[in-house]
C-alpha positions in Angstrom: 0.0 0.0 0.0 1.1 3.6 -0.7 1.2 4.7 2.9 3.7 1.9 3.7 6.1 2.9 1.0 9.2 4.8 1.9 9.8 8.4 0.9 12.7 8.7 -1.5 15.0 11.7 -1.0 17.6 12.9 -3.4 20.0 15.0 -1.3 21.6 17.3 -3.9 24.4 19.6 -3.0 24.8 22.6 -5.2 28.0 24.4 -6.1 30.6 21.7 -6.6 33.7 23.6 -7.9 32.5 26.9 -6.3 35.5 27.0 -4.0 38.0 24.2 -3.1 36.8 24.2 0.5 33.2 23.8 -0.6 34.1 20.9 -3.0 36.1 19.2 -0.2 33.0 19.2 2.1 30.8 17.8 -0.7 33.3 15.0 -1.4 33.5 14.0 2.3 29.7 13.8 2.5 29.5 11.8 -0.7 32.1 9.4 0.6 30.0 8.9 3.7 26.8 8.4 1.7 25.2 11.5 3.3 24.4 13.1 -0.1 23.3 11.5 -3.4 24.1 14.1 -6.0 26.0 17.3 -6.7 25.8 20.0 -9.4 29.1 21.1 -11.0 30.0 24.7 -11.8 31.4 24.1 -15.3 33.4 27.4 -15.3 35.3 26.5 -12.1 38.9 27.7 -12.5 40.2 24.4 -11.2 37.6 22.2 -12.9 40.0 19.5 -14.1 41.2 18.9 -10.6 37.7 18.9 -9.2 36.5 16.5 -11.9 39.4 14.1 -11.2 38.4 14.1 -7.5 34.9 13.1 -8.3 36.3 9.7 -9.4 36.7 9.0 -5.7 32.9 8.9 -5.4 31.6 7.0 -8.5 28.2 6.4 -6.8 27.5 10.1 -6.6 25.1 11.4 -9.3 26.4 14.5 -11.0 24.7 17.3 -13.0 25.6 20.7 -14.3 24.9 23.8 -12.2 24.6 26.2 -15.1 26.1 29.5 -14.3 25.8 33.1 -15.4 26.5 34.9 -12.1 29.9 33.8 -10.7 33.4 33.8 -12.1 34.5 34.1 -15.7 32.7 32.7 -18.7 34.2 29.9 -20.8 33.3 31.5 -24.2 35.1 34.6 -25.6 31.8 36.0 -27.0 30.2 36.0 -23.5 33.4 37.6 -22.1 33.1 40.4 -24.7 29.5 41.0 -23.7 30.7 41.4 -20.1 33.5 43.8 -20.9 32.1 46.5 -18.6 32.2 44.0 -15.8 35.8 43.1 -16.5 34.8 40.0 -18.4 33.3 38.4 -15.4 29.7 37.4 -14.6 27.9 40.1 -12.7 25.2 39.5 -10.0 22.1 37.5 -10.9 20.0 40.6 -10.9 22.3 42.5 -13.2 22.7 39.5 -15.5 18.9 39.1 -15.6 18.5 42.7 -16.6 21.1 42.3 -19.3 19.2 39.3 -20.7 15.8 41.0 -20.5 17.1 44.1 -22.2 18.8 42.2 -25.0 22.4 43.2 -24.0 23.1 39.4 -23.7 21.4 37.2 -26.2 20.0 33.7 -25.8 22.5 32.4 -28.4 25.3 33.8 -26.3 24.0 31.9 -23.3 23.3 28.8 -25.4 27.0 28.7 -26.5 28.2 29.4 -22.9 26.1 26.8 -21.3 27.0 24.3 -24.0 30.6 24.9 -23.1 29.9 24.4 -19.4 28.1 21.2 -20.1 30.9 19.9 -22.4 33.4 20.7 -19.8 31.7 18.4 -17.3 31.1 15.4 -19.6 33.6 13.1 -18.0 30.6 11.6 -16.0 27.1 10.9 -17.0 25.1 14.1 -16.5 21.9 13.3 -14.6 20.3 16.7 -14.2 20.6 20.4 -15.0 19.9 23.3 -12.7 21.5 26.7 -12.3 23.4 28.9 -9.9 20.9 31.2 -8.0 18.1 29.7 -10.1 18.6 32.0 -13.1 17.4 29.3 -15.5 13.9 29.9 -14.1 13.6 33.0 -16.4 11.2 31.6 -19.0 13.5 32.3 -21.9 16.3 30.4 -20.1 14.0 27.6 -18.9 13.2 26.9 -22.6 16.9 26.9 -23.4 17.6 24.6 -20.5 15.0 22.1 -21.8 16.6 22.4 -25.3 20.0 21.6 -23.9 18.6 18.7 -21.8 17.2 17.2 -24.9 20.4 17.7 -26.9 22.5 16.1 -24.1 19.9 13.5 -23.1 19.5 14.8 -19.6 16.3 13.7 -18.1 15.9 15.9 -15.0 15.7 19.7 -14.6 15.1 21.5 -11.4 11.8 23.5 -11.3 12.4 25.9 -8.4 9.2 26.5 -6.4 9.2 29.0 -3.5 8.3 28.0 0.1 6.1 30.4 1.9 7.5 30.1 5.5 6.3 32.5 8.2 7.3 35.0 9.3 8.5 36.5 6.0 10.2 39.8 5.5 9.5 42.2 2.6 12.5 41.1 0.6 11.5 37.5 0.9 7.9 38.3 0.0 9.1 40.0 -3.2 11.6 37.2 -4.1 9.0 34.5 -3.5 6.3 36.3 -5.5 8.7 36.7 -8.5 9.8 33.0 -8.2 6.1 31.9 -7.9 5.2 33.7 -11.1 8.2 32.2 -13.0 7.3 28.7 -11.7 3.7 29.1 -12.9 4.7 30.4 -16.3 7.2 27.5 -16.8 4.7 24.9 -15.6 2.0 26.2 -18.0 4.4 26.5 -21.0 6.5 23.3 -20.7 6.0 19.7 -19.8 8.9 18.9 -17.6 9.7 15.9 -15.4 10.8 17.1 -12.0 10.8 16.2 -8.4 9.2 18.4 -5.7 12.0 20.6 -4.3 12.8 21.1 -0.6 15.3 23.5 0.8 14.5 26.7 -0.9 12.9 28.2 2.2 16.2 28.0 4.1 18.6 28.0 1.1 22.2 28.1 2.4 21.2 27.7 6.0 19.3 24.5 6.5 18.2 23.7 10.1 17.0 20.6 11.7 13.7 22.3 12.7 13.0 23.2 9.1 13.7 19.7 7.9 11.5 18.2 10.6 8.6 20.4 9.6 9.0 19.7 5.9 9.5 16.0 6.2 6.3 15.7 8.2 4.4 16.9 5.1 5.9 14.5 2.5 3.9 11.8 0.8 4.9 8.1 1.1 6.1 6.6 -2.2 7.1 10.0 -3.7 10.5 11.1 -4.7 11.7 14.6 -3.5 14.9 16.6 -4.0 16.5 18.4 -1.1 18.7 21.2 -2.2 21.6 21.9 0.1 24.9 23.9 0.2 27.4 22.1 2.5 31.1 22.6 2.6 34.0 24.2 4.5 34.6 28.0 4.9 38.1 29.0 3.9 38.8 32.8 4.2 41.9 32.5 1.9 39.6 31.6 -1.0 36.2 32.9 0.0 37.0 36.6 0.1 33.5 37.9 -0.6 32.1 38.3 2.9 28.6 38.9 1.6 28.4 35.2 0.8 28.6 34.4 4.5 25.3 36.3 5.1 23.4 33.6 3.2 25.7 30.6 3.4 26.5 28.5 6.4 28.5 25.8 4.7 29.9 24.2 7.8 26.5 24.3 9.6 24.9 22.3 6.7 27.9 20.0 6.7 27.4 19.2 10.4 23.6 18.8 9.9 23.9 16.3 7.1 26.4 14.3 9.1 24.4 14.4 12.3 22.6 11.6 14.2 19.6 13.9 14.5 19.0 14.0 10.7 19.4 10.2 10.6 16.7 10.0 13.3 14.4 12.1 11.1 15.0 9.8 8.2 14.0 6.8 10.3 11.0 8.6 11.8 9.5 9.5 8.4 10.7 6.4 6.5 13.0 8.4 4.3 15.5 6.6 2.0 18.3 8.5 0.3 17.7 8.0 -3.4 19.3 8.8 -6.8 18.1 10.2 -10.2 16.8 7.4 -12.4 
């Protein structure tokens, strides 16, 4: 019977290749079977080394964490479009504005994202998502689906906001925008996706949050838990703003803890993989 079936949970760590210390934490969790997947930043400056280290965890599902908001692009055409930003990706908001006003074209992004996917093809690519959810812009969601078809990738993340109370004005605006994008993409496209957990405490998951979310899950269903574990290393992570919405080591401890294992047992949750 359905109510006797376990809940399948894909614990998917974003940002592999973001910083060496973040990648190290992800690899440790993968080796201990605490996560089941990770998304690779294909423009990581030490990508070859990071891809080689993934060979230590062959059971880990990998995907591409498509990027338009961190580091340098892989394609010269994109770097030229970003000349006023010193050839580097600007913030997600600025990049979104450049896309919506035609300063950066879809074909520029298509070529850049193809280059990022190609750079990660040492392993079977199971899914596509994006850094800071920029692929949720409808024009980019359509492009993501196109690339998924071209590269025979079955799974795409459909980011859906979580309306957790209390909510501040900035969160209300962010959630409203994301809810509109989700609705547009659902209406326009037929996409296979798993319900997403973690967006409500992105970068700072807590045990209390997980307990409340796990209590609402349906037996027999598969869910994706987005997480951002790792280690903080001030020699590499020099942008202090990132620490305002990332608690890498806190999530690392949480995913290793006995308390989360007890939650898995309580709610009959099994760590799962993309199929």
